N, C-alpha and C positions, 0 to 999 in steps of 0.2 A: 678190467676185473677189479672189484672192490678189494681193499686190503683186508688182511686178517685183523681182527680186533681182540683185545684181551678178554678173557673169560675168567671170572665174572667182569661185567662192565665197570664194576666199582673200582677196578684197577686203572680206569681212565682218569687221569688227573684233570680237575676243573680249576681254572685260575680266574683271577679278576682281570677284566679288560680295562685298558687305559687308552688315552688318546693315540698312543703309538699303534693301536690296533684298528684305527679308523678305516684305513684302506682295505684291510682284511675283512672287516665287517661289511663294508660296501661290496666287496667282491662276493661275499656269501649271499647278500641280498640279491645281487645280480644273478647269481647261480640259481636262485629259487624263483627268478622271474619278477622280482620286486625292483623298484627304483633304487639306485645306489644311495642316494640321500645321505651323503657324508655329513652335511650340516645337521641333519636330524640325529644321526648317530652321535655326533659331538655333543648335542644337547642332552641326549639320554644318558651318556656316560658321565656328563658333568653333574646332572641332577639326580641320577640313580646309580645303581650298582650293576655292572655288566659281568656276566659269567661266560667263559668260553672254554672250549675243548679244542686243542690244537690237532690238526690233521697230521698223523704220523708220516704220511706220504707226500706232504708238500709243506710249503712255508705258510699256508693259509690256515683257516679255521674249519674244523669239522662241524661245530655247533656253537650257538650263542643263545643267550637269554638276558634280558634286562629287567631289573626290579626297581621301580620308583616308589619310595616309601613316603607315606603321609603320616608319620608317627605310628603310634600303636593302633590307630583307627583303621588303617587299610594300607595295603601296598599293591600297586598295579604291576602286572606281569606282561611283558611284551617281547617282541623280536625273538621268539623261540623258533630258531631256524636250524635245520640240519642239511648239510651239503647233499646235493642230489645223489651222489655216488654212495652215500652212507645211509640213505633212508631205509625204513622198514627193518631196522636192525636193533631197535629198542633204545637208541641213543637219546631221542627226544624225551621218552619216558624217564630214562635214567637222570637226565639233567633236570627235568621238572620235579622229580622226587627230591633231588638235592635242594632245589629252590624252596620247596615246601618245608623241608626240614630246617633250612636256615631261617625261614620266616617265623618258626616257633608258633606262638599264640596269635600272631598278627594275621588278621583276615586278608585274603587275597582276592583280587578281581582281574579279569582279563576279557578280551574280545576273541572269540574262537571262530575259525572258519568251519565250514561243514566237515572238512576232513579232520580237523582237530578236535571236534566235539566229543567223539567217542573216547579218546584218551582222557580228556579232562573229566568226563563223567565217571570213568573208572577210577580216577584219582579223588573223587568226592565232590567235584564242583557241581553247582546247581545253576540252571538257566534262570535268569531274572529279566531278560529283555532282549531286544534286537536293535541293531544299527544298520541302516540302509545306506549304501554308497551310491551316489549319483555323480555322473561326470558329463562334461560337455561345455560348449560355449554358451554363456549366459546372455539371453536376449531380454533386456530390461523391459518391464511392462510400462504402460503409460502411468504417469503419476496421478492416479485417481483411486477412488474406492478406499480400501483400508490402509493404503500406503500414504494417503494424504492426511498426515497427523501434524497439524500446525503447532501442537504443543510439545513435539519431540524434535530435538536437534541432534543430528549425527555429524561428527567431525573427526579429523585425525586425532589419535591419542597423543598425549604428551607426557613427559616425565611427571608433571604435576598430578596426573590422573592415577598414578600407581597405587597410592594408598587406598583411595576409594574403590579402585578396581579389585584389589586384593580383598577388601572387606566384603564387597558384593560376591565375589567368587567363593569366599569361605562360607557364606550363608547358603548359596545355591548348591555348590558342590558338596558341602557338608564336612569338608576337611580343609586344613590349611595347605595351600599349594604355593606359598610364597617363593619357595626355592625354584619352582618352575616359572612362575609368572614374572619374576624379576629378570629372568633370562629371555623372556618373550620378545622384548623390543629389539634385541640384537639378532634374534633368530627369524622373526617375521619380516616380510617385505612390506606389509601394510597392516596397520591396526586402526580400528575405529572405536569410538565410544558414543553412546547415546545418552542424552541428558533430557530431563524434563523438570521444569521448575527448579533448576539449579542442582538437581540430584542425578548422579550417575545411575542409569537404570539398565545398562547393557553394554557389552563390548564384544568385539570379534576380531579375528586376525586371519591373514593369509600368509602362508609360508611356502617356499619353493619345494617342489617335488618332481624331479625330471621335467617333463614338458608342461606339467600342471602347476596351478597354484592351489594348495590344499587349505580348505577352510578348517579352522579350529584354534581355540575354542570359540563357541558361540553361546553367550549367556545373555538373556533378555527377559525383561519383566513380563512380556507378552508376545504373541505371534506377530502383531503389527510391527513392534520394535525390532524383532528378529529379521523381518523382511526388509525394513529400512537399512539395517546394518549390512545385509547381504547385497542389496542394490548398490550401496556406497562402495563396498569392496569390489564388486564386479566391475564398476566403472573405473577402478584403479588399475586394472590389468587387461592385457590383450591375450593372456593365456587361457586355455580351457580350465574350468574349475573342477575340483574334486571335493565333494562334501559328504561327510558321514553323519547322518541325521538319525536321532532317536526315532524309531519307527512309530512311537506313540504320537509324534507330531505329524499326523497325517496331512494336515492342512499345508504345512511347509513342504512336505514331500511332494504333494500334488502341485503346489505352486511352482516349485523348482522344475517339475516336469513340464509345466506350461511355459516356463521360461527357457526351455531348450535342453535341460539336463536329462539324461537318461539313466535308468537303473542299471547298475554295473554288477553289484554283488551285495551280500549281506553278511554280517557276523552276529554271533550270539553272545550276549553279555552274560558272563558266568562269575560266580563268587564261591569262595570256600571259607567257611567259618563265620559268615555274617550275612545279613540281608543287604540289599543294595542301599547305598547311602545317598544323601542329597535330595534336592527338589527337582524332579525331572520336568515339571511344568515350566521351569525357567532355564533348564539346561538343554539346549537344542543340539549341540555338536561337541564332541570331546576335544580335548587338546590334541590328542592323536589316539589311534587305537592301541598304542603302546603305553599310554599314560592314563587313559580314562578321562 
């Protein structure tokens, strides 16, 4: 039986999450059918602000949410989770309303599942796009056609690439993500950069997520470069891939399907208080659905 909750819900205390909460956050992810991903939780709590509601009937968490700020330009909302035994009781709405209040005038963005869209629409969020998730073992295509670009070199990223990588990302994403990208080398298992005529024109990373390797971010000057980065990363792992691709990049979605990945799910990109930022033509995959 679900526990009794205070009425009004405003009597439920919300606190900041810390690294000491990593196991409880992972437990809540698992409760909702998500990968535990403690490494991802650690990254999010280091780069963003985590909010949690303790479960009065256990030592765990009843609900969580993480906000990653990009200054006054935008903040990304993710990991809004409510324990299964406490769903459909208004807790997610209550926590999200507090997050909106805390953001003040700062615009918010998020990736919403089909189940979450009605709540966010009621809270004033507008749909601005879609992200398609594809999963599976990547079967590399023959090195011919558009992938044969002798002018582009793809190689493992190094510390010397960080400044150029951050500069490219800031232009494409539209906001400064230095606080995330400087943590990416220690979080990701594999990183690649693409160069042409001595200029960094793209980068991508693979990070662990349960049995998968999750792609993200993926930034590239064009589709051919994005595919070269994907092939290079796929060759670096024997795990199945998980890729969240902006639905407007239909060519990449179709190509991944031809390479063995299958459509798994989709999310709706939503914003509150601003239009979508950045240059989607060069932004193929988000850092993660929790960070944009």
